[in-house]
C-alpha positions, -999 to 999 in steps of 0.1 A, spaced: -827 -874 27 -793 -878 35 -771 -848 36 -743 -842 8 -709 -843 22 -685 -816 15 -657 -824 -10 -624 -835 5 -598 -809 -1 -567 -823 -21 -535 -829 -2 -510 -804 -14 -479 -819 5 -462 -803 35 -428 -791 45 -400 -780 25 -409 -796 -7 -447 -782 -5 -431 -746 -1 -407 -752 -31 -438 -762 -51 -458 -733 -39 -428 -709 -48 -423 -722 -84 -460 -723 -89 -471 -688 -76 -437 -670 -79 -416 -683 -107 -396 -650 -110 -387 -655 -71 -376 -691 -78 -352 -678 -105 -338 -651 -80 -334 -679 -55 -317 -701 -80 -290 -674 -89 -284 -669 -51 -280 -707 -46 -255 -708 -77 -234 -681 -60 -237 -699 -29 -224 -733 -45 -197 -715 -64 -183 -697 -32 -185 -730 -11 -166 -752 -38 -143 -723 -50 -112 -744 -43 -126 -772 -65 -142 -751 -94 -115 -724 -98 -94 -731 -127 -63 -714 -115 -46 -706 -82 -60 -675 -67 -28 -658 -57 -5 -673 -85 15 -643 -99 23 -645 -136 36 -611 -147 42 -624 -183 2 -628 -184 -7 -595 -167 -37 -576 -179 -47 -604 -204 -79 -600 -222 -105 -630 -218 -93 -661 -233 -97 -699 -234 -70 -701 -207 -83 -669 -187 -119 -668 -192 -124 -633 -177 -88 -622 -183 -61 -613 -156 -52 -585 -133 -20 -565 -131 -2 -592 -115 -14 -619 -139 -38 -636 -116 -67 -652 -131 -98 -630 -125 -125 -655 -128 -108 -677 -102 -106 -645 -79 -142 -638 -85 -152 -673 -71 -131 -669 -41 -146 -637 -37 -180 -653 -35 -168 -674 -8 -158 -645 12 -192 -628 6 -209 -660 15 -190 -666 46 -193 -630 60 -230 -628 48 -243 -658 65 -223 -657 95 -228 -619 103 -265 -622 95 -268 -650 117 -255 -629 144 -276 -599 135 -308 -621 137 -300 -636 169 -292 -602 183 -322 -586 171 -343 -614 186 -328 -611 220 -333 -574 220 -365 -570 200 -387 -598 214 -383 -589 253 -386 -553 244 -420 -557 224 -435 -584 246 -426 -571 281 -432 -533 272 -431 -507 300 -399 -493 313 -377 -519 298 -392 -510 263 -386 -473 266 -349 -478 280 -340 -503 252 -356 -482 223 -338 -450 236 -306 -468 232 -315 -480 199 -323 -447 186 -292 -432 199 -274 -460 180 -294 -457 148 -288 -419 147 -250 -425 140 -244 -428 103 -238 -465 96 -205 -463 74 -190 -439 95 -194 -459 127 -182 -490 107 -151 -472 94 -142 -458 130 -145 -492 147 -126 -509 119 -98 -483 121 -93 -490 159 -95 -529 157 -76 -534 125 -88 -554 92 -98 -590 93 -128 -610 85 -136 -619 123 -138 -581 131 -160 -574 101 -184 -601 110 -186 -590 147 -190 -554 138 -213 -554 109 -234 -582 127 -237 -562 158 -248 -530 140 -273 -545 120 -286 -564 149 -295 -534 166 -313 -523 136 -332 -557 131 -344 -555 166 -366 -525 158 -384 -546 130 -389 -577 153 -402 -554 180 -427 -540 159 -437 -576 148 -440 -587 184 -463 -557 194 -486 -565 164 -489 -601 176 -496 -588 211 -529 -575 199 -544 -607 188 -571 -622 208 -554 -655 213 -530 -640 236 -555 -625 257 -571 -657 258 -542 -674 269 -535 -649 297 -573 -655 307 -568 -693 313 -537 -686 333 -507 -693 309 -475 -679 322 -456 -652 302 -429 -677 293 -453 -700 281 -470 -675 260 -437 -663 246 -427 -697 235 -459 -711 221 -476 -681 208 -451 -654 201 -421 -668 190 -436 -692 164 -455 -662 146 -422 -643 146 -405 -667 124 -418 -654 90 -407 -618 95 -373 -631 108 -369 -653 77 -377 -622 54 -354 -600 76 -326 -627 73 -328 -626 33 -327 -589 32 -301 -584 58 -276 -606 38 -275 -582 10 -268 -552 34 -239 -572 49 -223 -580 16 -225 -546 7 -210 -534 40 -181 -556 37 -175 -545 1 -177 -509 11 -151 -515 38 -127 -532 16 -132 -507 -9 -121 -479 15 -92 -500 29 -107 -509 61 -120 -544 51 -100 -574 44 -62 -576 40 -51 -572 3 -41 -608 -1 -75 -619 6 -97 -618 -27 -130 -598 -20 -152 -581 -44 -149 -548 -27 -110 -550 -26 -109 -559 -62 -128 -529 -71 -106 -507 -48 -73 -516 -60 -73 -533 -95 -106 -517 -105 -96 -482 -99 -61 -480 -111 -63 -502 -141 -99 -498 -154 -89 -478 -185 -65 -504 -199 -86 -535 -186 -122 -525 -177 -131 -562 -168 -112 -557 -134 -139 -532 -125 -170 -545 -144 -169 -581 -131 -169 -574 -94 -193 -547 -95 -216 -568 -117 -214 -598 -91 -220 -575 -63 -249 -561 -80 -264 -593 -91 -262 -610 -58 -275 -580 -39 -304 -575 -62 -315 -613 -65 -313 -616 -25 -336 -585 -21 -360 -598 -47 -359 -633 -31 -366 -616 1 -397 -598 -13 -409 -633 -25 -406 -648 9 -424 -619 23 -454 -625 -2 -454 -661 6 -449 -662 46 -465 -632 57 -493 -643 79 -516 -612 71 -519 -627 34 -526 -662 46 -559 -678 47 -574 -700 76 -557 -729 64 -523 -712 63 -521 -709 26 -529 -682 0 -547 -682 -32 -533 -668 -62 -545 -632 -54 -537 -634 -18 -574 -639 -9 -584 -663 19 -591 -699 6 -623 -713 24 -635 -747 22 -672 -749 9 -696 -758 36 -719 -788 33 -757 -780 26 -780 -789 54 -802 -819 51 -836 -810 39 -864 -817 65 
C-alpha cells in the first residue's frame, strides 16, 4: 500500500507584510494602537505642511479665543494657534523620542550583550556600575545635569538617551543570559565555533525581539522625560513648542480662563504614551520566542503549532 502524504502547509507570506497580517488578525487592538502612533508620527513629520497657522505668530487681538472654524482648538495667551503648536509639539516628541531611544538601545546593547555573554569579573564590574547608576533617582539626576549644561534638544537627547540606555542594559543582559542556557550554544562551542561567531550568529539574532519590544516601550519614557524637564523649566527653550512646555507656561497660568491650554497637551501626552506602551505589549506577544512554535509562529492561544505527521505505510 502506498503511504499517505502529509498535507502541505498553506503559505502565509513572509517579511513585514506577513507580520502586519498577523498583527491585524491576532491583535486588532494592538493594530489600532499602532495606527494612532503612526498618525502622531505623520503629524509630527509634516507639521509645517499640515499646521493651518504659523506656530509663533503672535496675534494679541485673538488671545485666549475658544475653539472656532479659524482656530480649531482655540488660542493661547499670545494669540497663537493651539492646534498648530500641538502638531509642532508632536514633531519635538517624535524627534527626541526616536533619536534618544535609538541612542538608548545602542548603548544598552553595547553594555548588556558583552556583560551577559562573557560573564565573570567583567559582568560583576559592569553590573555594580549599573546598580550605582540606577540607585540615583532619575528625575533628580536629569534635572541636575540639565541645570549644568543648559536647555536644548541635543542636551536632552544625549542625557535622557544615556540614562535610559544604562537601564536598558540590564534587560538586554538578562535576555543574553537566558539565551546562554540553550543547548545550541553548547553545541556550537563543542564543534569549535569561536566566541565572536557564536555572538554574531546565535546570540544577537535571538536578542532582536526583546530589543524591539524595549525600543517601543522606551520611546514613551523618553517623551515623558522630555515633557517633565520642559514642565519644570529645564528642557527646551520657551520659543520651541513642546507639550511639556505648553503645560508649564500656558497650562498653569491660564487654565482657569482657557482649560484647553492644559487639557490638549496633557491629552496628547497621555494618548501617545499609552498607545506606545500597549503597542509594545502587542509586540511582546507576537515576537517573544518563548511563545513561538517550531515554525516560528504562534497559534491564537500561544500554543505550538505542529504539522501532522504522515501515517506509516501498512506492511
